[in-house]
PLY file of the C-alpha trace (Angstrom):
ply
format ascii 1.0
element vertex 70
property float x
property float y
property float z
element edge 69
property int vertex1
property int vertex2
end_header
0.00 0.00 0.00
1.33 3.41 -0.94
1.29 6.45 1.29
-2.14 7.99 1.79
-3.01 11.59 2.57
-4.84 12.14 5.83
-7.70 14.03 4.16
-8.28 11.17 1.68
-8.54 8.61 4.47
-10.79 10.91 6.52
-13.15 11.23 3.57
-13.19 7.46 3.13
-13.98 6.98 6.83
-16.66 9.68 6.80
-14.94 11.90 9.37
-13.53 15.41 9.14
-9.87 15.95 8.34
-9.50 17.84 11.61
-10.83 14.85 13.56
-8.44 12.53 11.73
-5.41 14.74 12.44
-6.41 15.10 16.10
-6.93 11.36 16.54
-3.60 10.52 14.89
-1.84 12.96 17.21
-3.59 11.34 20.20
-2.29 7.98 18.95
1.25 9.39 19.03
1.74 9.91 15.30
3.53 12.98 13.97
0.95 14.55 11.66
1.00 18.27 10.96
-1.91 18.74 8.57
-4.58 17.00 6.53
-2.27 17.02 3.51
0.37 14.98 5.38
0.99 11.48 4.07
0.83 8.44 6.31
2.18 4.91 5.93
0.10 1.71 5.93
0.60 0.89 9.65
-0.67 4.35 10.59
-3.64 3.94 8.24
-4.50 0.72 10.08
-4.29 2.53 13.44
-6.79 5.15 12.30
-9.12 2.56 10.76
-9.06 0.62 14.06
-9.88 3.81 15.95
-13.05 4.19 13.83
-14.21 0.57 13.38
-17.68 1.26 11.96
-16.70 4.12 9.67
-16.53 3.42 5.96
-17.68 -0.19 6.35
-20.43 0.14 3.76
-17.91 0.85 1.01
-15.60 -2.05 1.77
-18.11 -4.82 2.41
-19.53 -6.54 -0.65
-23.10 -7.80 -0.46
-23.28 -11.55 0.02
-24.99 -13.38 -2.81
-26.09 -16.99 -2.93
-24.06 -19.19 -5.28
-25.90 -20.10 -8.45
-26.78 -23.73 -9.00
-25.51 -25.16 -12.30
-28.17 -25.76 -14.93
-28.82 -29.45 -15.60
0 1
1 2
2 3
3 4
4 5
5 6
6 7
7 8
8 9
9 10
10 11
11 12
12 13
13 14
14 15
15 16
16 17
17 18
18 19
19 20
20 21
21 22
22 23
23 24
24 25
25 26
26 27
27 28
28 29
29 30
30 31
31 32
32 33
33 34
34 35
35 36
36 37
37 38
38 39
39 40
40 41
41 42
42 43
43 44
44 45
45 46
46 47
47 48
48 49
49 50
50 51
51 52
52 53
53 54
54 55
55 56
56 57
57 58
58 59
59 60
60 61
61 62
62 63
63 64
64 65
65 66
66 67
67 68
68 69
């Protein structure tokens, strides 16, 4: 995974950029602004801090497998 900008991840999670920056700073990450880039482990930290956010985009609807035609 490439570096991600804080504001892009915040949008994906449905939170404000300011909330994302504040939360990352609370988690001990050095983030100065919403345009800062963050590495994959830091992305995971923020996703874990907001477990329900953005779930509708990532989860695919379950569909029943089709039976083969005889």
